[in-house]
Biopython code that builds the backbone (N, CA, C, O; Angstrom):
import numpy as np
from Bio.PDB.StructureBuilder import StructureBuilder

atoms = [
    (1, "MET", "N", (19.814, -19.706, 17.693)),
    (1, "MET", "CA", (18.742, -19.180, 16.834)),
    (1, "MET", "C", (18.983, -18.824, 15.377)),
    (1, "MET", "O", (18.496, -19.435, 14.426)),
    (2, "PHE", "N", (19.916, -17.600, 15.293)),
    (2, "PHE", "CA", (20.033, -16.886, 14.007)),
    (2, "PHE", "C", (20.824, -18.031, 13.058)),
    (2, "PHE", "O", (20.466, -18.227, 11.897)),
    (3, "CYS", "N", (21.868, -18.719, 13.639)),
    (3, "CYS", "CA", (22.685, -19.782, 12.996)),
    (3, "CYS", "C", (21.946, -20.713, 12.349)),
    (3, "CYS", "O", (22.097, -21.076, 11.183)),
    (4, "ARG", "N", (20.942, -21.186, 13.326)),
    (4, "ARG", "CA", (20.003, -22.362, 12.889)),
    (4, "ARG", "C", (19.060, -21.950, 11.564)),
    (4, "ARG", "O", (18.827, -22.694, 10.611)),
    (5, "TRP", "N", (18.591, -20.621, 11.736)),
    (5, "TRP", "CA", (17.843, -19.989, 10.609)),
    (5, "TRP", "C", (18.707, -20.022, 9.347)),
    (5, "TRP", "O", (18.311, -20.503, 8.285)),
    (6, "LEU", "N", (19.900, -19.486, 9.532)),
    (6, "LEU", "CA", (20.789, -19.065, 8.404)),
    (6, "LEU", "C", (21.057, -20.320, 7.515)),
    (6, "LEU", "O", (20.981, -20.320, 6.287)),
    (7, "LEU", "N", (21.379, -21.386, 8.295)),
    (7, "LEU", "CA", (21.636, -22.813, 7.598)),
    (7, "LEU", "C", (20.301, -23.242, 6.935)),
    (7, "LEU", "O", (20.279, -23.594, 5.755)),
    (8, "GLU", "N", (19.440, -23.217, 7.532)),
    (8, "GLU", "CA", (18.036, -23.727, 6.960)),
    (8, "GLU", "C", (17.523, -22.842, 5.672)),
    (8, "GLU", "O", (16.916, -23.331, 4.719)),
    (9, "ASN", "N", (17.821, -21.657, 5.789)),
    (9, "ASN", "CA", (17.174, -20.805, 4.823)),
    (9, "ASN", "C", (18.156, -19.881, 3.993)),
    (9, "ASN", "O", (17.783, -18.825, 3.482)),
    (10, "ALA", "N", (19.394, -20.356, 3.910)),
    (10, "ALA", "CA", (20.429, -19.322, 3.235)),
    (10, "ALA", "C", (20.195, -19.428, 1.826)),
    (10, "ALA", "O", (20.515, -18.454, 1.144)),
    (11, "SER", "N", (19.597, -20.628, 1.150)),
    (11, "SER", "CA", (19.743, -20.844, -0.198)),
    (11, "SER", "C", (18.405, -21.442, -0.735)),
    (11, "SER", "O", (18.059, -22.581, -0.423)),
    (12, "THR", "N", (17.630, -20.603, -1.590)),
    (12, "THR", "CA", (16.393, -20.986, -2.196)),
    (12, "THR", "C", (16.774, -20.801, -3.536)),
    (12, "THR", "O", (17.825, -20.246, -3.856)),
    (13, "GLU", "N", (15.768, -21.348, -4.503)),
    (13, "GLU", "CA", (15.956, -21.168, -5.916)),
    (13, "GLU", "C", (15.834, -19.759, -6.139)),
    (13, "GLU", "O", (16.665, -19.358, -6.954)),
    (14, "PHE", "N", (15.085, -18.887, -5.691)),
    (14, "PHE", "CA", (14.981, -17.444, -6.092)),
    (14, "PHE", "C", (15.738, -16.668, -5.253)),
    (14, "PHE", "O", (15.630, -16.781, -4.032)),
    (15, "MET", "N", (16.633, -15.752, -5.863)),
    (15, "MET", "CA", (17.492, -14.849, -4.978)),
    (15, "MET", "C", (16.550, -13.876, -4.240)),
    (15, "MET", "O", (16.837, -13.568, -3.083)),
    (16, "GLN", "N", (15.450, -13.371, -4.821)),
    (16, "GLN", "CA", (14.625, -12.618, -4.120)),
    (16, "GLN", "C", (13.951, -13.021, -2.799)),
    (16, "GLN", "O", (13.430, -12.306, -1.943)),
    (17, "ALA", "N", (14.118, -14.540, -2.868)),
    (17, "ALA", "CA", (13.304, -15.044, -1.612)),
    (17, "ALA", "C", (14.315, -15.241, -0.597)),
    (17, "ALA", "O", (14.110, -15.158, 0.614)),
    (18, "ASN", "N", (15.439, -15.512, -1.165)),
    (18, "ASN", "CA", (16.717, -15.347, -0.141)),
    (18, "ASN", "C", (16.580, -13.891, 0.492)),
    (18, "ASN", "O", (16.529, -13.884, 1.722)),
    (19, "ILE", "N", (16.528, -12.942, -0.002)),
    (19, "ILE", "CA", (16.635, -11.466, 0.428)),
    (19, "ILE", "C", (15.421, -11.209, 1.500)),
    (19, "ILE", "O", (15.500, -10.588, 2.561)),
    (20, "ASN", "N", (14.322, -11.832, 0.955)),
    (20, "ASN", "CA", (13.046, -11.481, 1.814)),
    (20, "ASN", "C", (13.081, -12.249, 3.071)),
    (20, "ASN", "O", (12.780, -11.774, 4.166)),
    (21, "LEU", "N", (13.475, -13.494, 2.852)),
    (21, "LEU", "CA", (13.571, -14.299, 4.339)),
    (21, "LEU", "C", (14.708, -13.615, 5.266)),
    (21, "LEU", "O", (14.550, -13.462, 6.478)),
    (22, "ALA", "N", (15.839, -13.230, 4.585)),
    (22, "ALA", "CA", (16.965, -12.626, 5.363)),
    (22, "ALA", "C", (16.330, -11.543, 6.181)),
    (22, "ALA", "O", (16.476, -11.533, 7.403)),
    (23, "MET", "N", (15.653, -10.659, 5.572)),
    (23, "MET", "CA", (15.228, -9.340, 5.917)),
    (23, "MET", "C", (13.908, -9.286, 6.976)),
    (23, "MET", "O", (13.674, -8.438, 7.836)),
    (24, "SER", "N", (13.165, -10.431, 6.628)),
    (24, "SER", "CA", (12.109, -10.584, 7.621)),
    (24, "SER", "C", (12.545, -11.189, 8.866)),
    (24, "SER", "O", (12.001, -10.892, 9.929)),
    (25, "CYS", "N", (13.601, -12.112, 8.784)),
    (25, "CYS", "CA", (13.926, -12.844, 9.954)),
    (25, "CYS", "C", (14.798, -11.713, 10.937)),
    (25, "CYS", "O", (14.943, -11.854, 12.151)),
    (26, "LEU", "N", (15.267, -10.718, 10.237)),
    (26, "LEU", "CA", (16.286, -9.555, 11.130)),
    (26, "LEU", "C", (15.363, -8.704, 11.429)),
    (26, "LEU", "O", (15.701, -7.965, 12.355)),
    (27, "LEU", "N", (14.170, -8.483, 10.948)),
    (27, "LEU", "CA", (13.089, -7.480, 11.416)),
    (27, "LEU", "C", (12.021, -8.252, 12.298)),
    (27, "LEU", "O", (10.982, -7.673, 12.616)),
    (28, "GLY", "N", (12.245, -9.432, 12.658)),
    (28, "GLY", "CA", (11.416, -10.285, 13.532)),
    (28, "GLY", "C", (10.132, -10.416, 13.000)),
    (28, "GLY", "O", (9.209, -10.551, 13.803)),
    (29, "GLN", "N", (9.868, -10.403, 11.685)),
    (29, "GLN", "CA", (8.688, -10.763, 11.169)),
    (29, "GLN", "C", (8.651, -12.221, 10.353)),
    (29, "GLN", "O", (9.657, -12.891, 10.120)),
    (30, "ARG", "N", (7.565, -12.505, 10.046)),
    (30, "ARG", "CA", (7.295, -13.969, 9.519)),
    (30, "ARG", "C", (6.626, -13.817, 8.153)),
    (30, "ARG", "O", (5.564, -13.215, 7.996)),
    (31, "ILE", "N", (7.328, -14.411, 7.168)),
    (31, "ILE", "CA", (6.383, -14.202, 6.030)),
    (31, "ILE", "C", (5.418, -15.493, 5.790)),
    (31, "ILE", "O", (5.848, -16.632, 5.968)),
    (32, "VAL", "N", (4.014, -15.218, 5.352)),
    (32, "VAL", "CA", (3.372, -16.529, 5.135)),
    (32, "VAL", "C", (2.924, -16.357, 3.691)),
    (32, "VAL", "O", (2.632, -15.307, 3.119)),
    (33, "GLY", "N", (2.927, -17.771, 3.153)),
    (33, "GLY", "CA", (2.704, -17.928, 1.846)),
    (33, "GLY", "C", (3.842, -18.005, 0.979)),
    (33, "GLY", "O", (4.916, -18.226, 1.538)),
    (34, "TYR", "N", (3.841, -17.851, -0.455)),
    (34, "TYR", "CA", (4.528, -18.025, -1.489)),
    (34, "TYR", "C", (5.397, -16.625, -1.550)),
    (34, "TYR", "O", (4.990, -15.465, -1.503)),
    (35, "ILE", "N", (6.667, -17.113, -1.666)),
    (35, "ILE", "CA", (7.778, -15.976, -1.795)),
    (35, "ILE", "C", (8.642, -16.060, -2.839)),
    (35, "ILE", "O", (9.717, -15.466, -2.756)),
    (36, "GLY", "N", (8.300, -16.845, -4.041)),
    (36, "GLY", "CA", (9.284, -17.271, -4.945)),
    (36, "GLY", "C", (9.655, -16.188, -5.816)),
    (36, "GLY", "O", (9.959, -15.092, -5.346)),
    (37, "ASN", "N", (9.651, -16.440, -7.168)),
    (37, "ASN", "CA", (9.855, -15.272, -8.055)),
    (37, "ASN", "C", (8.817, -14.183, -8.038)),
    (37, "ASN", "O", (7.634, -14.317, -8.353)),
    (38, "THR", "N", (9.493, -12.946, -7.576)),
    (38, "THR", "CA", (8.564, -11.696, -7.207)),
    (38, "THR", "C", (8.433, -11.051, -8.788)),
    (38, "THR", "O", (7.518, -10.254, -8.995)),
    (39, "GLY", "N", (9.206, -11.350, -9.703)),
    (39, "GLY", "CA", (9.030, -10.522, -10.888)),
    (39, "GLY", "C", (9.776, -9.112, -10.955)),
    (39, "GLY", "O", (9.734, -8.341, -11.914)),
    (40, "ILE", "N", (10.503, -8.908, -9.696)),
    (40, "ILE", "CA", (11.419, -7.848, -9.661)),
    (40, "ILE", "C", (12.688, -7.999, -10.774)),
    (40, "ILE", "O", (13.331, -9.048, -10.814)),
    (41, "GLU", "N", (12.951, -7.023, -11.548)),
    (41, "GLU", "CA", (14.006, -7.108, -12.428)),
    (41, "GLU", "C", (15.287, -6.796, -11.872)),
    (41, "GLU", "O", (16.298, -7.477, -12.042)),
    (42, "SER", "N", (15.206, -5.673, -11.155)),
    (42, "SER", "CA", (16.377, -5.138, -10.487)),
    (42, "SER", "C", (16.239, -4.819, -9.009)),
    (42, "SER", "O", (15.221, -4.272, -8.586)),
    (43, "TRP", "N", (17.383, -5.196, -8.117)),
    (43, "TRP", "CA", (16.783, -4.896, -6.483)),
    (43, "TRP", "C", (18.307, -4.698, -5.905)),
    (43, "TRP", "O", (19.144, -5.518, -6.282)),
    (44, "SER", "N", (18.606, -3.927, -5.245)),
    (44, "SER", "CA", (19.818, -3.811, -4.396)),
    (44, "SER", "C", (19.668, -2.839, -3.325)),
    (44, "SER", "O", (18.999, -1.806, -3.378)),
    (45, "GLY", "N", (20.430, -3.315, -2.242)),
    (45, "GLY", "CA", (20.357, -2.412, -1.105)),
    (45, "GLY", "C", (21.407, -2.844, -0.054)),
    (45, "GLY", "O", (22.229, -3.727, -0.299)),
    (46, "LYS", "N", (21.350, -2.217, 1.073)),
    (46, "LYS", "CA", (22.023, -2.366, 2.226)),
    (46, "LYS", "C", (21.216, -1.963, 3.473)),
    (46, "LYS", "O", (20.459, -0.995, 3.405)),
    (47, "ALA", "N", (21.359, -2.724, 4.695)),
    (47, "ALA", "CA", (20.622, -2.462, 5.719)),
    (47, "ALA", "C", (21.480, -2.849, 6.816)),
    (47, "ALA", "O", (22.372, -3.676, 6.627)),
    (48, "VAL", "N", (21.257, -2.238, 8.125)),
    (48, "VAL", "CA", (22.126, -2.575, 9.414)),
    (48, "VAL", "C", (21.112, -2.900, 10.321)),
    (48, "VAL", "O", (20.141, -2.144, 10.363)),
    (49, "PHE", "N", (21.148, -3.907, 11.079)),
    (49, "PHE", "CA", (20.326, -4.195, 12.237)),
    (49, "PHE", "C", (20.970, -4.480, 13.505)),
    (49, "PHE", "O", (22.053, -5.064, 13.550)),
    (50, "PHE", "N", (20.274, -4.046, 14.655)),
    (50, "PHE", "CA", (20.905, -4.411, 15.811)),
    (50, "PHE", "C", (20.031, -5.236, 16.504)),
    (50, "PHE", "O", (18.869, -4.861, 16.662)),
    (51, "ILE", "N", (20.418, -6.323, 16.950)),
    (51, "ILE", "CA", (19.397, -7.497, 17.402)),
    (51, "ILE", "C", (19.548, -7.642, 19.137)),
    (51, "ILE", "O", (20.455, -8.272, 19.680)),
    (52, "PRO", "N", (18.670, -7.059, 19.714)),
    (52, "PRO", "CA", (18.921, -7.253, 21.102)),
    (52, "PRO", "C", (18.668, -8.615, 21.649)),
    (52, "PRO", "O", (19.345, -9.092, 22.560)),
    (53, "LYS", "N", (17.612, -9.267, 21.031)),
    (53, "LYS", "CA", (17.183, -10.581, 21.240)),
    (53, "LYS", "C", (18.365, -11.556, 21.209)),
    (53, "LYS", "O", (18.349, -12.505, 21.993)),
    (54, "ILE", "N", (19.444, -11.383, 20.317)),
    (54, "ILE", "CA", (20.472, -12.229, 20.205)),
    (54, "ILE", "C", (21.654, -11.743, 21.335)),
    (54, "ILE", "O", (22.257, -12.476, 22.120)),
    (55, "ASP", "N", (21.772, -10.442, 21.183)),
    (55, "ASP", "CA", (22.910, -9.794, 22.172)),
    (55, "ASP", "C", (22.838, -8.258, 21.701)),
    (55, "ASP", "O", (22.773, -7.813, 20.555)),
    (56, "SER", "N", (22.871, -7.539, 23.014)),
    (56, "SER", "CA", (22.845, -6.101, 22.609)),
    (56, "SER", "C", (23.958, -5.499, 22.019)),
    (56, "SER", "O", (23.981, -4.301, 21.739)),
    (57, "ASP", "N", (24.994, -6.365, 21.789)),
    (57, "ASP", "CA", (26.166, -5.875, 21.212)),
    (57, "ASP", "C", (26.457, -6.441, 19.817)),
    (57, "ASP", "O", (27.586, -6.321, 19.341)),
    (58, "VAL", "N", (25.544, -7.009, 19.197)),
    (58, "VAL", "CA", (25.594, -7.611, 18.092)),
    (58, "VAL", "C", (24.937, -6.682, 16.902)),
    (58, "VAL", "O", (23.814, -6.196, 17.043)),
    (59, "LYS", "N", (25.670, -6.491, 15.807)),
    (59, "LYS", "CA", (25.283, -5.662, 14.413)),
    (59, "LYS", "C", (25.276, -6.672, 13.439)),
    (59, "LYS", "O", (26.161, -7.525, 13.381)),
    (60, "VAL", "N", (24.125, -6.607, 12.513)),
    (60, "VAL", "CA", (24.063, -7.531, 11.397)),
    (60, "VAL", "C", (23.789, -6.581, 10.192)),
    (60, "VAL", "O", (22.781, -5.880, 10.106)),
    (61, "GLU", "N", (24.780, -6.630, 9.279)),
    (61, "GLU", "CA", (24.638, -5.942, 8.081)),
    (61, "GLU", "C", (24.402, -6.873, 6.979)),
    (61, "GLU", "O", (25.054, -7.876, 6.689)),
    (62, "VAL", "N", (23.104, -6.259, 6.264)),
    (62, "VAL", "CA", (22.633, -7.139, 4.772)),
    (62, "VAL", "C", (22.960, -6.345, 3.699)),
    (62, "VAL", "O", (22.668, -5.151, 3.648)),
    (63, "GLU", "N", (23.619, -7.009, 2.736)),
    (63, "GLU", "CA", (23.908, -6.315, 1.561)),
    (63, "GLU", "C", (23.387, -7.121, 0.413)),
    (63, "GLU", "O", (23.534, -8.332, 0.579)),
    (64, "TYR", "N", (22.737, -6.716, -0.858)),
    (64, "TYR", "CA", (22.153, -7.585, -1.486)),
    (64, "TYR", "C", (21.952, -6.946, -3.045)),
    (64, "TYR", "O", (21.737, -5.747, -3.227)),
    (65, "SER", "N", (22.043, -7.819, -4.007)),
    (65, "SER", "CA", (21.751, -7.108, -5.433)),
    (65, "SER", "C", (21.280, -8.409, -6.139)),
    (65, "SER", "O", (21.696, -9.555, -5.971)),
    (66, "VAL", "N", (20.369, -7.979, -6.919)),
    (66, "VAL", "CA", (19.799, -8.885, -7.733)),
    (66, "VAL", "C", (19.433, -8.190, -9.209)),
    (66, "VAL", "O", (18.626, -7.261, -9.192)),
    (67, "ASP", "N", (19.940, -8.568, -10.343)),
    (67, "ASP", "CA", (19.729, -7.810, -11.531)),
    (67, "ASP", "C", (19.610, -8.693, -12.805)),
    (67, "ASP", "O", (20.589, -9.038, -13.467)),
    (68, "PHE", "N", (18.385, -9.012, -13.076)),
    (68, "PHE", "CA", (18.008, -10.003, -14.360)),
    (68, "PHE", "C", (18.157, -9.297, -15.503)),
    (68, "PHE", "O", (18.153, -9.915, -16.567)),
    (69, "ALA", "N", (18.283, -8.159, -15.491)),
    (69, "ALA", "CA", (18.481, -7.380, -16.921)),
    (69, "ALA", "C", (19.794, -7.392, -17.465)),
    (69, "ALA", "O", (20.039, -7.157, -18.649)),
    (70, "SER", "N", (20.657, -7.673, -16.574)),
    (70, "SER", "CA", (22.165, -7.785, -16.898)),
    (70, "SER", "C", (22.932, -9.187, -16.755)),
    (70, "SER", "O", (22.827, -9.839, -15.716)),
    (71, "ASP", "N", (23.685, -9.612, -17.804)),
    (71, "ASP", "CA", (24.284, -10.820, -17.568)),
    (71, "ASP", "C", (25.727, -10.519, -16.923)),
    (71, "ASP", "O", (26.400, -11.449, -16.480)),
    (72, "ASP", "N", (26.149, -9.279, -16.889)),
    (72, "ASP", "CA", (27.385, -8.854, -16.486)),
    (72, "ASP", "C", (27.483, -8.886, -14.714)),
    (72, "ASP", "O", (28.551, -9.054, -14.126)),
    (73, "LYS", "N", (26.364, -8.721, -14.128)),
    (73, "LYS", "CA", (26.312, -8.593, -12.705)),
    (73, "LYS", "C", (26.100, -9.996, -12.257)),
    (73, "LYS", "O", (25.622, -10.866, -12.984)),
    (74, "GLU", "N", (26.551, -10.208, -10.786)),
    (74, "GLU", "CA", (26.312, -11.492, -10.099)),
    (74, "GLU", "C", (25.385, -11.009, -8.960)),
    (74, "GLU", "O", (25.582, -10.013, -8.263)),
    (75, "ASP", "N", (24.299, -11.903, -8.874)),
    (75, "ASP", "CA", (23.335, -11.772, -7.739)),
    (75, "ASP", "C", (24.062, -12.151, -6.436)),
    (75, "ASP", "O", (24.858, -13.089, -6.401)),
    (76, "PHE", "N", (23.813, -11.518, -5.545)),
    (76, "PHE", "CA", (24.201, -11.836, -4.171)),
    (76, "PHE", "C", (23.554, -11.405, -3.008)),
    (76, "PHE", "O", (22.862, -10.386, -3.006)),
    (77, "LEU", "N", (23.753, -12.213, -1.865)),
    (77, "LEU", "CA", (23.206, -11.750, -0.583)),
    (77, "LEU", "C", (24.348, -11.901, 0.406)),
    (77, "LEU", "O", (24.910, -12.978, 0.604)),
    (78, "GLN", "N", (24.670, -10.736, 1.032)),
    (78, "GLN", "CA", (25.889, -11.080, 1.821)),
    (78, "GLN", "C", (25.355, -10.519, 3.162)),
    (78, "GLN", "O", (24.710, -9.472, 3.212)),
    (79, "LEU", "N", (25.698, -11.366, 4.384)),
    (79, "LEU", "CA", (25.363, -10.953, 5.669)),
    (79, "LEU", "C", (26.829, -10.773, 6.416)),
    (79, "LEU", "O", (27.772, -11.515, 6.144)),
    (80, "ARG", "N", (26.918, -9.706, 7.388)),
    (80, "ARG", "CA", (28.245, -9.495, 8.104)),
    (80, "ARG", "C", (27.646, -9.385, 9.365)),
    (80, "ARG", "O", (26.672, -8.652, 9.536)),
    (81, "VAL", "N", (28.212, -10.141, 10.382)),
    (81, "VAL", "CA", (27.785, -9.802, 11.756)),
    (81, "VAL", "C", (29.119, -9.355, 12.431)),
    (81, "VAL", "O", (30.255, -9.724, 12.133)),
    (82, "TRP", "N", (28.710, -8.424, 13.466)),
    (82, "TRP", "CA", (30.013, -8.028, 14.311)),
    (82, "TRP", "C", (29.413, -7.649, 15.769)),
    (82, "TRP", "O", (28.269, -7.280, 16.035)),
    (83, "ALA", "N", (30.425, -7.830, 16.565)),
    (83, "ALA", "CA", (30.328, -7.711, 18.119)),
    (83, "ALA", "C", (30.744, -6.459, 18.246)),
    (83, "ALA", "O", (31.903, -6.209, 17.913)),
    (84, "ARG", "N", (29.823, -5.319, 18.794)),
    (84, "ARG", "CA", (30.164, -3.924, 18.795)),
    (84, "ARG", "C", (31.244, -3.915, 20.052)),
    (84, "ARG", "O", (31.790, -2.865, 20.390)),
]
sb = StructureBuilder()
sb.init_structure("model")
sb.init_model(0)
sb.init_chain("A")
sb.init_seg("    ")
for serial, (resi, resn, name, xyz) in enumerate(atoms, 1):
    if name == "N":
        sb.init_residue(resn, " ", resi, " ")
    sb.init_atom(name, np.array(xyz, "f"), 0.0, 1.0, " ", f" {name:<3s}", serial, name[0])
structure = sb.get_structure()
């Protein structure tokens, strides 16, 4: 399930949408409606999820950064998956 979601949703036009989709998936939530350009100028963070639906020994770390105020930084969404 996670891999199917990742392949279908890992890249959209707006980085904020990619982050929102990843976080909602890992939280077991569903986003309804438009999630394109949110107007956020700068957003970064890191979160760790333990996904009992997939496997009790799986940990997923999400790290992301968006900064439209600076041309020097590169926007990214990174997912790391570990078996504990």
